N, C-alpha and C positions, 0 to 999 in steps of 0.2 A: 503493499499499499505506500502510495508517495504522500509526500509532506503536502499538507493543504496550503493553499495560497489564495488569498481573498482580496477584495477591494471593496469600498463602498462607493455606490454611485451617488450623485450629486442629490438624488431623489431620497437618499436614506435606504434604498433597497440593497439587499446582498447581491453582490455580483461576483460571487466565487466561481472559479473557472471550473467548466464542465465541458465535456465533449458535446457539440450540438446535436449529435445523433440521439441522445437518450434524454429522458425525463429522470435523470439522477441527481440526488443531492450533491451540493458542490464539494464535499469531502472527498468524494471519489475520483475527482478530476485528475486528468493526467496533466502535470505541470510541464513548464519549459520555458525558454526565452522567447522573447518577440512581443510586438505591439498588441497586446490583446484587444486594446481599445479599437483596433482597426477592423476586427471581426464583429459579426452581428452577435448580440446578445441573445441567449435563449428566451424566446417570448413567454414562456410559462414560469420557469424557475428565475429568470432575471440574471442568469448566470453568464460570463463572458468566457469564450473558448480561450484555451491556453494558446501561447504562441507556437507551439510545435504539436497543437492537437491535430489528429488524422483529419483527412478531409471527410465531408459528409457520407456517412453510409460505411466508412472503415471501422474496423474493430480495433478499439484501444487494448492497451495490455492489461488493464486491471481486471478484477474478478468478474465484473459486469461484461466485459468483452468476451471473457472464457465462457460465459454462460450463453451470450449471443451466438457463439459459433458452435455450440454443442446442440443437437437436436434434443427436443425436451423429453422424448422417450428413452433417452439413455442416461445413465447415472442416476443423479438425484430426481431427475423428472420422472422416471420410472417408479422411483420409490415414493415420490408424492402422489403419482397416480394410484398406487397400490394402497396407500394410506387413506386417500379418499374414498377409494372403493370400500374400504374397511368400515370408514364411518357411515358412508351411504347405507351398507348393509345393516348397520346397527339401527339406523332410522326405519328402514323398509324391511327388515328381515322377517317380522311377523307376518307381513303379506306375503313374501315367498315361500313361507312354510305350508301355505294353502291357497294359491291364487285363485282357484274356482270355487273354493269353499267360504271365503271370507271377503269382507270389505274392509279397507284399511283406512283408518283416520277417523276423525270425529263427524265427518260430513259424508255419509254413504249416498246421500242423493246427489251430491256434486260428483262423486266417483262414477255414479251410474251415468249421469250426463256426459261425463268425458269419455266413458267407455262407447256409449252411443256414438259420439262424435268421431272416434278413432275408427268404429265400425263403418260409419258413413264414408269417412275418408278412403278406407279400403273398397268399399262398394263403388264409390264414385271413380277411383282409380281403375277398377277392374271393367267398369261399364262406360266409361268416359262420360259421367254425368257433371252436371254443374256442381262444382265444389261451393259455391257461394249461396245457393238457395236450394231447398229441397221440399217436396211433398211428402217424403217418407216419415216425417213426424208431423203431427198435428194436421193429419190428412182432413180434407183435401186442400185446405188454405196453405199449409207449409210453414216453414221456418226460414227467416234471412238469417243466415249462418254468420254474415259479417256483423250483424248486431248482437250476436252471441259469441261463443268462443269457437270458432270453425276450426282452427288448428290444421289449415289445409297442408302445410308442408310436413309436420309430424304424421298426419294421417297418410300422406303419400309415401314417406319413407319407412313407415311402419307397416305398410301394407303387407309384406309377406309374413311378418310376425302375426298380424291380425287374422290372415287368411288361414294360416297353418295352425296357430295357437289359441286363437280367439281374442276377442276385445279385452278380456280380463288380464290376459297375459301380456297384451300389448300396452295396456294401461301402466302395468307395474314395470315393465321395462323402460317405458318413457319417464315415468316418475323418478327411478333410480339412477337412469343416465342422466337427467337433468343436474341432480345434485353432483355427481362425479363430474360431468362435462362443464359445469358453470365453475367449480373449483379448479379444474385443470386449465381451462380458458384464462381465468386470473393468474394462476400461476406461470403460464406462458407469457403474458402480456408484461407482467410485473417483472419477471426476471430477465427479459430481453429490453425492456425500455424504461423500467422505473427505478428498480434497486439493483444493487450490485452483490447482494448476498442472497443465497438461495432459502436460508431459512426465513428471511423476510418475504420473499416470494410465496414460500409455502404457507406462511402464516396468513397472508393476504388472501390466497386462495381458499385456505381453510375457513376464514371468518366469512368471505363473500359466498362460499357455496353452502355453508351449515349454520348460518346466523339464525336467530330465532325467526326471522321473517320466513326464511327458506323452509324451515321445518314446519312451521304452522301452516304454510301454503301447501305443504306436501299431504295436508289432510284432505285435499281435493281439487287443487288447482295447479294442475301441472303446466298450464299455459304461463302462470306466473313464475314458476320455478325454472322454466326453460330460457335461461339467461346466458347461455354459453356463447351467444354472439355479442353480448354488451360490452365485454372488454375490447373486443376487436372494433366495434363501432365507435368507442370512447377514443380509442387510440388513432384511428383514422382522423377523427375531428381534431385532437390534438396536433397531428401532423399538418393540418392546414394551417396552424398558426406559426410553422416554423420555416425557415427560409430555405431549406432543401427539398427536393422532390417536386415533381411536375403537379401542379395542382389539378390539371385536368385528370390526370392519372389517378391520384389520390381520391378526386371526386367520383370517378367511374368505381373504383374499389368501394368507397363508402355507399355509392348508390346500390350497388349489388349486395352490399350487407344490409342496407335498409330494407330493400325488397324481400330479402330473405327473413328478416325479422318480422316484417309486416305479414307473412303468411305462416309464421310461428306463433306470435302473439302480439296482437295491435297495441295493447294496453302497455306492455313493456316497452314498445318502440316510442309510444307518446310519452312515458315516464323518462326514457333516455332524452328525448327532445327538451322536456322541461328541465332536466339536470343540466343539460348543456347550455340551455338558455341563461339559467340562473348562473352558470360558471362564466359565461361570456360576459354577463352584466357584472359580476365581481371582478373579473380580469379588467373591464373598462374602468371601474371605480378605484381599484388597487393600484393599477399601473397603466393609466390612460394612453402615455405616450407609446408604448410598446403595443398595446391593444389597437390602437389606431394604425400603427405601421403595419400590423398584421391583418388588419380588415380587408384591404382589397384581394390579397391572395385567398384568404379564408372565403369571403364571399365568391369568388370566382369558383374554387372548388365546390361549394355549396350549391351553386347555380347548376353545375354539372350534376351533382347528386340529385337535385331537384327534377330536373328532366329525365333522368333515368327512372327515378321512383314515380313520376307522374305518367309516364308511359306506361310501366308495368302495373300500375295500381289503379288505373283510371275507372276500369269496369267495377271492380270490387268497392271502390270508394263510391261510385254511383250506387252500387247496390246497397251499401251501408246507409246512405243519407237520403235516396230517393226510391230505392228499389221496393218491390213487394214486401209487405210485412216489415217494413222498417219501423223503427221506434226513436223517439227523442227522450233524453233524460233516464233517469234511474228510478224504479218504484221506491216510494217513501221518502222520508227526511234524509238529505245528505248527512246530517249529524249523527245518524244512527249508527253509521259506521266509521265515525270520527274517532280518533284516539283521545285519551284524557292525558293530562299532563303527568299524573303519576305513573302513567304507563312506562315512561321512558326509565323510571328508576326500578320498577318491578321486574319480577321474573317470569318468563314465559311458561307455559303450562307443561310443554314436553321437553323440560331441562331437569338436570339433577336436583335443582333446587325446588322445581315444582311449585311456581308461584301461584297466588290466587289472583286471577284475572278478572273475576266478577266485577260488573261495574265499570271496568277499564275499557272493553271492547264488546262489540256486538257478538262476536263468536270466535272461537278458537283457530279458525283459518286466518283471521286478520291481526295476528300478533306481530305487527311489523316493526314494532319498537322493542319494549321489554329487554333493554341492555343491562339494567342493574346499576347500582350506585357505584361499585367498583369501576366498572367500565367507563362510566361518566366521569368520574374523577380522574382516572388515567388519561382519557381523552383530553380534559382540560389541561392537565399537565403537559401533555404533547403539544398542545396548541400554544401554551405559554412558552415553552422551551424551544420549539421549532418555528415560532410565530415569524420569524425574520424571512423564512423561505415563502416565496410567493404562491407556491403550490399548496402549501399548508394554509395559508389564509383563504385560498379559493375554496379549498375542501371545507373548512370550517364555516365560511358564509352559506355554501350550498346546503351543507348539513343541517345548520340551524334554521334556514329558511323552509326547507322541505319538512323539518319536523313541525314547524309552525303551521305549515299548510295542512299537515297530516291532523291537526286538532280540530279542523271543521271551521264552521263560519262563526261560531262564538268562541270566546276564550273559555279555558277550564283552569279550575283551581284543584290540584289534587285530583279527586275523584268526581268533583262536582262541576257541572257546566253553568257558566253564567250566562246573561243576556248581552254582554259587551261584545260588539263585532270583533272579529278576528280577520287576519288576511284573506282567507278563502272566501269570505263574503264578497270580495271584489270579483272572484272569478266564477262563483257558483252558477251562473246563469249563462255562461259563455258555451258555445258548442264544444262538445267533446268533454270539457270540464263538467258539465251537467250530468254526464253519464259515469263519472269516476267514483269509485269506491274511495273515500277520502283518506282512509288509513293507508293506503299504499303509495302515498307521497313519501312515508317512511322507508320505502324501499331504497329511495335516493339516499336518504340519511344513513342507511346501512352500509352502502357502497362507499359512501365518504368516510365513514368510521372504519372501515376495513383498511381503506387505503392510507388513512392516518396511522392504524396500527402497523402496517407493513412499513411504512417510512420510519416510523419511531424505532422498530427492531433494526432497521438498516442503518440508522444513524448510530444507534447503541454500539452495533458491531464495528462499524467503520471508524467511529471516532476513538475507539479503544484499541484499534489494530496495532499501533505503535506505542502503546502505553507499556509500562513495566509490567512484568506478568502478575505481580501481586496486585497492583491496582487494576489491571484488566480483568482478573477474576472477581474482585471485590465489586466493581461496577457492573459488570455482566450478570453477576449473582443478584445483585440488588435489582437490577431493571428486570431480569428475568422473573423474579420473584413477583414485582408488581404487575407484570404483564400475566402471569398465570392467576394471580388474584383477581384481575380484571376480566379474565375469560373463562375461568372455572365456573362461574355461575350460568354460563351459557351452554355448558357441554350438553348436547341432545341426548334424549332417551327415546327409546323405541315408540313408534306410533302404535296406538291401540288397534285392535280388530274387532269385528263382530261377524256373526254367522251372515252368510250372504242369502236373501230369499231364494227359494228354489225356482228355477225355470222348468217348465215341463219337458219332458223327453221328447214329445211331440214335436217341440220347437229345436232343441238342441241337436236332435238326431237328423234334422232336415225333412222329416215326414210332412211337414206342412207344406212342401213344395206340391204335393198331390192334390192340394185343397185351395192354394192361394197362388194367383198368378203373379209374375213379377211385376213389383210396383203397385199391386192392388193391396187392399188393406185387411188385415187381420185384427179383429176386434178381441182383445183379451177381456175376460169377464172375471169380477166386476170392472168397469172402465176406470182406470187409475193411472195417474201420470207417470208414476215411476215403474208400475208394472209394464206399462207400454214401452218404454225405453229400455228396460231391461230385457224384455223379450225380444225386442227389435235388435238390440246389441248382439244378444246370443245368436242371433239368425244373420248377423253381419250386415244388418239393414236390408235383407232381401225382401221384406214386405213392409208396407206402411202401416203406420199405427195412429189412432186417434188421440188427441191431446197430446200430452208430453211434458217436459220439464225444460222450459226455455223462456227468453224474454221477447216479447211481441208487444204491438200496439194495443191500446185499450178497445179500439173497435175500428172498422173500416174507415170512420170518419175522424178519429182522434187517435194520433200516432204516440200519444204519451205512453211511455213505457209500462208495462205491467207483467207479472208472472203469469205464464200459461194463457188459457182461454176459458170463457165460461162454458161448462159443459152441456152437451145436447140433453134433452129431456130424458132419452133412455139410458144414458150414462147415470143420471141423477136417480133414476128409478132402480137400476141394478145396484147402485152403491146403497141404497136405502134397504133393498132386500138383503144384501150381504150383511148389513148392520143390524138386521132384525127390526127395522123400523118401518116395513111396508108389508102389507097383506100379499099373498101369493096369487090371488086372483087378478085378472087384468081385464081394464075397461076397454071398450072399443076404440075410445080416444087414445088410450095408451098403446094399443095395439097399431094404430094407424101412425102413431109417432115413431113407434119402433121400426116399422117399415121405411118411413120417411128419413130416419136417422141412418140406417144402414145404406140407403142410397146416397144420402150426403156423404157419409164415409167412404163410399165406393169399395164396400166391403165384398169379399168373397166368402168369408167365414167368420162365425163368432164362436169362440173357443172358451170352454169353462174347464179348469182342472178339476179332476174327480175327487180330489182329496181336499177341496176347500171345505171349510166347516159348516157352510150353508149351501152345500152343493144340491140338495135336495130342493129346497126352497127356490133357488136360481134356476135350476132345470125346469121346475114347474112353470115359472114366468116366461122362461125363453121358448119352451114348447108352446105355450099359449101365444107367443108372438110370432114365432117363425116355423112351428110344426116340429114334429119330433126330432131330437137331436140323435147322433150316432156316435158311440164309443169308439175312440181311436187311440191305442196306445193308453196314455194316462189322462185323457181328456175326454170332453164330451164336445162334439163338432156340430154346429147347425150351418148347413150349407146354403148361403143366402144369394147365391149367384142366379137363381131364377127372378129373385126379386130386383136385383141391381144391374143385371146386364141388358 
């Protein structure tokens, strides 16, 4: 490790020398002779290059350069990947013990929804169907997948897994790989471009891949945990502020990444854009001269990115904002899903400390803060000690602002919400913002905190590299102890599981194909939103189902978002019979409605599991409506094709 050289710019900002190639703290710079002032300062760290620094793109001699030359999968990169795999299996291991017999996490409905989406992705790929709109759920009106969580790219990539092993296995693979992939992606970007020590890169990847936000969203939100492109997106944005490389080429690369993330999870892409916008604002306020100098190049690259993204996403964006079954806003009050101030100091549910989150967040999937007091104090110390670094100040600003946004449209104090307007009140009615789950702004806070922790460990190791052995051991021991104390409360524990509701063998074996034509509707009895999508997912979306679990418009004339749709009269009748709240005799009016409803659903078959607790009562009602049913395997089938074709 070389001796540190530094100077102070007239603005009072640190201008310690570093290679312009990487976003690394100044202590790791290669020093030498020559007029450093004649070379451009690093626009993010504010650092001047050394007089004999290598040209842009060349690897320097320090530890960071060695990491840059070595493929990530060799040496410590492989060890990091194995460690991330081990942690991911701790989190999802109970699901792997019985993928087809259990639902994992605390939101089984969300898992069922995502399994259906993956099943539809495989079906759409195999049949070349529209991946952005479908009538295979909520038949015949359909579902706008762009206003829900379409996951078009994961559905496409996982098609072989879904077709061979089923949607349940595909979901578990996706969820587990999200944790590993996100951590590895951060390790790769950090080790090559941000820090000089592999330990710091490993820590950053570990935190960003397994922070409380990532584990809590693993309860049923794989589109949120699929963040493996986020580090690469952010690095390409940073590159646009630097003097080397073609802005057109960088813009094209960034555009390709934006398009890919668009089809993985649009919400994460929106949060990346918000984080970058806030970082740009902080950059302008904290270092206006450098920001202004970097602006033309950055804007040129972003213009190229915008063109690429606009061309590739024009149709799906039209579908989202103007297509059939589109919606505006999110059901209910924004602040229902907002964080409380005390949540940042509390411990998440699925951690070794197992905190009490009641009253702090709507449900256990949205624990996007929950860092704990030790981590907050450690981060405060990092901000104070490393505050002269521009990158640290930018991260602090972004982290604090997004934490404030995550607390909703009114301020909170501890666990209580006040009536005093908060920053999000200014954004609540803007397009896209009005559809946000507010707590998820803290996902940006999580990334900012993870980067600060990585920078802190990197500085600790590099700053003590030339110290006397005794002092080096003492400082590193103290710093390591503080870091462990900060992170220990966030160590994740396994996600819970519960038994999976059974799906009839009639569906899982494919016997339904003899009774329901491709794309026509199978009506599960009783008609229930989750039963519909679970049966549909088990059949890889081979048949349409009534109702479902999705977000759609309130009515054909009101596009305000709501959950699901109003059930048809026959759906209500069958539910009441199943609950013992209706007689088994059927009136002529009810019989006429039953015929009208199967015609509306475009149904070929109405299917009742024979082991339903009220199978006798439901059979009597269905016989009265559609004539005698027929036993097939473990179900009773009413062929309604003569009524609907």
